C-alpha positions as CSV (number, residue, x, y, z in Angstrom):
1,M,-0.1,15.1,-132.5
2,K,-0.3,12.1,-129.2
3,R,1.9,13.2,-126.5
4,R,4.0,10.5,-126.6
5,S,4.0,11.0,-130.9
6,F,5.4,14.4,-130.1
7,L,8.2,13.5,-127.2
8,A,9.9,10.8,-129.5
9,S,9.8,13.5,-132.4
10,S,10.9,15.8,-130.7
11,A,13.1,13.2,-128.1
12,A,14.6,12.6,-132.3
13,A,14.8,15.3,-133.8
14,A,17.3,16.4,-129.9
15,F,19.7,13.1,-131.1
16,A,19.6,14.8,-135.3
17,A,20.9,18.4,-133.8
18,G,24.0,17.3,-132.3
19,N,21.4,16.5,-129.4
20,R,19.9,19.7,-128.9
21,E,17.4,21.3,-128.8
22,W,18.1,24.6,-131.1
23,P,15.3,27.3,-130.9
24,L,15.5,28.6,-134.5
25,G,15.3,32.5,-136.0
26,I,15.7,33.8,-138.9
27,N,17.8,36.8,-140.1
28,T,16.6,40.0,-141.0
29,Y,18.6,40.5,-143.2
30,C,17.8,37.8,-146.3
31,L,14.8,39.7,-146.8
32,R,16.0,42.6,-147.6
33,F,14.0,42.9,-150.9
34,Q,10.4,43.1,-149.8
35,R,10.6,46.1,-148.3
36,W,9.0,45.1,-144.7
37,N,9.1,48.0,-141.7
38,D,10.5,45.5,-137.8
39,R,6.2,44.6,-137.4
40,Q,5.9,43.1,-140.7
41,L,9.2,40.9,-140.1
42,F,7.4,39.9,-136.4
43,D,4.9,38.8,-138.2
44,Y,6.6,36.6,-140.7
45,C,8.5,34.7,-137.6
46,V,5.0,34.3,-136.1
47,E,3.8,33.0,-139.0
48,Q,6.7,30.8,-139.5
49,K,6.2,29.8,-136.0
50,L,10.1,31.0,-134.8
51,E,11.4,30.9,-132.0
52,A,13.8,33.9,-132.3
53,I,14.0,37.1,-134.8
54,F,17.6,38.8,-136.0
55,L,16.9,42.8,-136.9
56,Q,19.8,43.0,-138.9
57,D,19.9,46.3,-140.9
58,S,16.7,47.0,-140.3
59,I,15.3,49.5,-142.0
60,D,11.7,51.0,-140.6
61,P,11.7,54.2,-140.4
62,G,12.2,54.5,-136.6
63,T,14.5,52.5,-136.5
64,M,17.5,55.0,-134.2
65,D,14.0,56.4,-132.4
66,P,13.7,55.4,-128.3
67,K,10.1,55.0,-128.6
68,H,10.5,53.3,-131.6
69,W,12.1,49.9,-129.6
70,A,10.7,50.0,-127.1
71,E,8.0,49.2,-129.2
72,V,9.8,46.2,-130.3
73,R,10.7,45.0,-126.9
74,S,6.8,44.8,-126.3
75,W,6.9,42.9,-129.3
76,A,9.3,39.8,-128.5
77,K,7.5,39.2,-125.0
78,E,4.2,39.2,-126.5
79,H,5.4,37.3,-129.4
80,R,7.7,35.4,-127.1
81,L,10.5,35.8,-129.6
82,H,14.3,35.4,-128.3
83,L,15.5,39.0,-129.8
84,E,18.8,40.1,-131.1
85,T,20.3,43.0,-133.1
86,G,23.8,45.1,-133.8
87,G,25.0,47.3,-136.1
88,G,28.1,47.6,-138.7
89,A,31.7,47.6,-139.3
90,I,33.6,49.2,-136.1
91,L,36.6,49.8,-138.4
92,P,37.6,53.5,-139.7
93,R,39.0,55.0,-142.2
94,T,41.0,57.5,-140.9
95,A,42.6,58.4,-136.5
96,A,39.4,62.2,-136.9
97,D,36.8,58.7,-137.2
98,V,37.8,57.3,-134.2
99,P,35.1,59.1,-131.7
100,K,32.5,59.2,-134.3
101,V,32.8,55.5,-134.4
102,V,32.8,55.5,-130.6
103,A,30.0,57.2,-129.8
104,T,28.2,54.7,-132.6
105,L,29.5,51.6,-131.3
106,R,27.5,53.1,-127.7
107,K,24.1,53.7,-129.1
108,N,24.0,50.7,-130.8
109,I,24.7,49.3,-127.0
110,E,22.4,51.2,-126.0
111,R,19.4,49.9,-129.0
112,A,20.0,47.4,-128.2
113,V,19.6,47.0,-124.8
114,A,16.2,49.0,-124.7
115,M,15.1,46.2,-127.2
116,G,16.5,43.5,-124.9
117,S,19.3,41.8,-127.3
118,P,21.3,40.1,-125.5
119,I,24.3,41.0,-128.4
120,V,25.0,43.4,-130.2
121,R,26.3,42.9,-133.8
122,A,30.2,44.6,-135.2
123,L,32.3,44.0,-137.2
124,L,35.2,45.1,-138.7
125,A,34.8,45.8,-142.4
126,S,32.6,44.5,-145.9
127,D,35.9,43.0,-147.0
128,R,39.4,42.7,-146.7
129,Y,39.9,45.3,-149.6
130,S,37.9,48.0,-147.9
131,M,40.2,48.2,-145.1
132,P,41.4,51.1,-145.1
133,E,45.3,51.6,-145.3
134,G,47.6,49.4,-143.1
135,T,48.2,46.3,-142.3
136,V,45.8,43.5,-140.5
137,E,47.9,43.9,-136.8
138,Q,47.3,47.9,-137.0
139,H,42.8,47.1,-138.1
140,M,42.8,44.8,-135.2
141,D,44.8,46.8,-133.0
142,T,42.4,49.7,-133.8
143,A,39.3,47.7,-133.5
144,I,40.1,46.6,-130.2
145,R,41.0,50.0,-128.5
146,I,38.3,50.5,-130.4
147,L,35.6,47.3,-128.5
148,R,37.3,48.1,-125.2
149,E,36.4,52.7,-124.8
150,V,32.8,50.9,-124.0
151,R,33.9,47.6,-121.9
152,T,32.6,49.9,-119.1
153,Q,29.5,50.7,-120.8
154,A,29.1,47.0,-122.4
155,L,29.3,45.0,-118.9
156,D,26.8,47.0,-117.3
157,A,23.8,46.6,-119.5
158,G,24.7,42.8,-119.6
159,V,26.0,42.6,-123.2
160,K,28.3,41.0,-125.4
161,I,30.0,42.6,-128.7
162,G,29.3,40.0,-131.4
163,I,32.4,40.2,-133.8
164,E,30.7,38.8,-137.3
165,N,33.7,36.9,-138.5
166,H,32.7,38.4,-142.0
167,K,34.8,38.9,-144.9
168,E,38.4,40.3,-143.3
169,L,39.9,38.2,-141.5
170,Q,40.6,35.1,-141.3
171,A,38.4,33.3,-138.1
172,W,42.5,32.3,-135.7
173,E,42.5,36.1,-137.0
174,T,39.1,37.0,-135.5
175,R,39.3,34.7,-132.4
176,Q,42.7,36.3,-131.2
177,L,40.8,40.1,-131.5
178,I,38.1,38.5,-129.3
179,E,40.4,37.2,-127.0
180,T,42.4,40.3,-126.6
181,A,40.0,42.8,-126.5
182,G,38.4,40.7,-123.6
183,K,35.6,38.0,-124.1
184,E,34.4,38.8,-120.9
185,F,32.4,41.5,-123.6
186,V,33.6,40.7,-126.6
187,G,32.1,37.2,-128.3
188,S,31.1,35.2,-131.7
189,Y,29.1,36.0,-133.6
190,L,29.4,33.0,-135.6
191,D,28.5,33.0,-139.7
192,T,29.0,29.6,-142.1
193,G,28.8,32.0,-145.1
194,N,31.6,34.5,-145.1
195,P,34.4,31.8,-144.1
196,V,34.8,31.0,-147.7
197,F,35.3,34.5,-148.7
198,V,38.6,34.3,-146.6
199,A,39.7,31.3,-148.5
200,E,38.7,29.1,-145.1
201,D,36.1,26.0,-144.7
202,P,33.4,27.3,-142.9
203,M,33.9,24.4,-139.9
204,T,37.5,25.4,-139.5
205,T,35.9,29.0,-138.4
206,L,33.3,27.6,-136.2
207,E,36.0,25.5,-134.1
208,E,38.3,28.7,-134.0
209,L,35.9,30.2,-132.9
210,G,32.9,27.9,-131.7
211,P,33.3,28.5,-127.9
212,Y,33.4,32.1,-128.3
213,A,30.3,32.4,-130.1
214,V,27.6,34.3,-128.6
215,T,25.0,33.4,-131.9
216,F,24.5,32.1,-134.8
217,H,24.0,32.1,-138.0
218,L,23.8,29.1,-141.3
219,R,25.0,29.9,-144.5
220,D,25.5,28.1,-147.5
221,S,27.7,28.1,-150.3
222,V,28.8,26.2,-153.4
223,V,32.9,26.2,-153.4
224,Y,34.5,24.4,-156.3
225,E,38.1,24.6,-158.9
226,H,37.8,27.3,-161.0
227,P,41.2,27.4,-163.5
228,D,41.7,31.1,-161.9
229,G,40.9,29.9,-158.5
230,I,37.8,28.9,-156.1
231,A,34.7,29.6,-157.6
232,V,32.2,30.9,-154.6
233,Q,28.7,31.4,-154.4
234,W,26.4,32.2,-151.9
235,V,22.9,29.6,-152.1
236,P,19.8,28.3,-150.8
237,L,20.8,26.9,-146.9
238,G,21.5,22.6,-147.6
239,E,22.4,23.0,-152.0
240,G,25.6,24.4,-151.9
241,T,29.1,22.3,-150.3
242,N,28.8,21.9,-147.1
243,D,27.9,19.6,-144.9
244,F,25.2,21.7,-141.8
245,K,24.3,18.0,-140.6
246,A,28.8,17.9,-139.0
247,I,28.4,21.3,-138.9
248,V,25.5,21.3,-136.7
249,A,26.2,18.3,-135.1
250,R,29.8,20.0,-134.5
251,A,28.5,23.0,-133.3
252,A,26.7,21.2,-130.4
253,E,29.6,19.6,-128.7
254,I,31.5,22.9,-128.8
255,L,28.7,25.9,-128.8
256,P,28.0,27.5,-125.6
257,R,24.1,27.7,-125.3
258,V,23.1,30.2,-128.0
259,H,19.9,30.3,-130.7
260,I,20.4,29.2,-134.1
261,Y,19.6,31.2,-137.5
262,C,18.3,31.1,-141.2
263,K,20.4,33.3,-143.4
264,P,20.2,32.4,-146.8
265,I,21.1,35.6,-149.0
266,T,21.2,34.5,-152.7
267,A,20.8,36.7,-156.1
268,R,24.9,36.9,-156.0
269,P,27.0,35.7,-159.1
270,P,29.5,33.4,-158.2
271,V,33.4,34.9,-156.9
272,V,36.9,33.6,-157.5
273,I,39.0,33.4,-155.0
274,P,42.6,34.1,-156.8
275,V,43.6,31.1,-154.1
276,Y,47.1,31.0,-156.7
277,S,48.0,34.1,-157.3
278,G,51.1,34.9,-155.0
279,E,49.2,39.4,-155.1
280,F,46.0,37.1,-153.2
281,W,48.5,36.0,-150.7
282,S,50.6,39.1,-150.0
283,K,48.6,41.7,-150.2
284,W,46.0,40.3,-148.2
285,F,46.9,37.1,-146.2
286,P,50.3,37.0,-145.9
287,R,49.8,35.3,-142.5
288,A,47.6,32.7,-143.3
289,R,47.8,28.9,-142.5
290,S,48.7,26.3,-144.9
291,R,46.6,23.4,-143.3
292,D,43.6,26.3,-143.4
293,L,44.6,26.1,-147.0
294,A,44.6,23.0,-147.2
295,R,41.4,22.2,-145.9
296,F,39.3,25.0,-148.0
297,L,41.2,23.0,-151.3
298,A,39.7,19.9,-150.2
299,L,36.3,20.9,-149.8
300,A,36.3,22.5,-153.4
301,R,37.2,19.7,-154.4
302,K,34.0,18.5,-153.6
303,G,32.0,20.8,-154.5
304,R,30.4,21.5,-158.4
305,P,28.8,25.4,-159.6
306,Y,25.7,26.5,-158.3
307,D,23.2,24.5,-161.3
308,K,20.0,25.5,-159.5
309,P,17.5,28.0,-161.7
310,H,18.7,31.4,-159.8
311,L,18.1,34.9,-160.3
312,L,21.7,36.8,-160.2
313,A,21.1,40.0,-159.7
314,D,21.8,41.6,-156.8
315,V,24.4,43.6,-158.5
316,N,25.1,47.5,-158.5
317,G,23.1,48.1,-161.8
318,V,20.5,45.7,-162.7
319,R,18.9,45.8,-159.3
320,E,16.0,47.4,-158.6
321,R,15.1,46.4,-162.4
322,Y,15.0,42.7,-161.5
323,M,13.4,43.7,-157.9
324,D,9.7,42.2,-158.6
325,G,11.9,39.2,-159.8
326,L,13.7,39.6,-156.6
327,K,11.4,39.5,-154.3
328,V,9.7,36.5,-155.2
329,Q,12.6,34.5,-155.4
330,Q,14.1,35.8,-151.9
331,L,10.6,33.9,-150.5
332,E,11.4,31.4,-152.2
333,H,14.9,30.8,-150.6
334,M,14.2,31.9,-147.3
335,S,11.2,29.7,-147.4
336,R,12.7,26.3,-149.0
337,S,16.3,27.4,-146.5
338,L,13.7,27.1,-143.7
339,E,12.9,24.1,-144.8
340,Y,16.1,22.8,-144.8
341,C,16.7,23.4,-141.2
342,R,14.3,21.7,-139.9
343,Q,13.1,18.4,-141.9
344,T,16.5,17.6,-142.3
345,L,18.8,19.9,-139.7
346,H,15.9,18.7,-137.0
347,L,16.5,22.5,-135.9
348,G,13.4,25.0,-134.2
349,Q,10.6,23.2,-131.7
350,R,7.6,25.8,-132.0
351,W,6.8,24.2,-135.4
352,R,6.1,21.3,-135.4
353,G,3.1,21.5,-132.5
C-alpha cells in the first residue's frame, strides 16, 4: 500500500470510529476453552496484529509467580503489546473474610505493577444472586471500605482499580461506588455485555460510566421480548441487537484515552430477565430508575432471537463433553468478532499495515 493511500485509509478509519484511533486488543477470557498458557495467548495476539492484550482469569501455571510476571512484562515490551490485567470479586461472604479479600487485592496490585499493567480489574460479585445477605447499599459500603484499604498502595504504584460493571449493580450504582471510594484511584472497567443482565441498555452504561473508564470491552448480546420478560444472550460481536457504531462513536466523545478490547463470550443459552415480576424489582433492583428500564425495553423491542448455528454447551455438566466443538467455535467467534471490529468499527491500526 502506498503511503498516501495508507494515510487516507487511516484517516477514514479514525473518522468512522468517532474521530479516534482506537488501539485494539482482546480479552483472553474469551479464549479460555483453548486452555492456552500466557505465552500462547501472546502469540495469538501477535499473529492477529493487535495492539493490546487483557490477561483475565489466566490459567497459566505461573500466574502468581513473580518470575512469571517479569516474563510477561518482557513479552509485552518485546511485541509492543499494551498489557492490562487484574483479579476477581472483592465482596466478602462474611466480615471475617475481609482481611483475606484485602490481602488478595493487594497481591493483585503487586502482580499488575510487576507485569506493567496500569489497571487492576476487580468486581463486587459474579451477579446479584450470588451476593451475601444484606442490602445493595450495605454491599457497596463494604466494597468502598475494602477499596480504601488499598488506596495508598494503588496511588503509590500509579495504578487504578478498574471496577467491572458485572451482573450485580446497575451503572449509576457503580458510578456512585467509584465516586465515593475515590476516583483518583478507582475507575470503570467498562463492559458492554453485562448491562443486559441487570435490565440496562449498554448505551446507558456507557453514558454513566464512560467518563471514569480505564478500559473498554466490547461484547454483544441479542435482547428480545419473551412471555416471561426479556431474553438476553451473548453472541459474536456485530451479530446482536446493539448498535456498536453508535456505541463506539459515543465512546469517542466521552471516554478518556483507553484501550478497546474485543470480548465475545458465547456458547451460553438465553437467560430470561423477569422484568414484569414485582419480586425481581423489589428483591434485586428496588432502586432502579424507570427511564433506564424504558430504554432497555425499547432495545428489546428491536431485537430477535439469535438464529445462526450455535453450540450452546458452556453450562455445568455438559461443557467437557463438547469441549472439542467449543474450542473450534470459540476461535471462529473470535475471528468473526475481530473482523467486525476492524472492517465495520474501524478499530485498531497495526493490522492495516
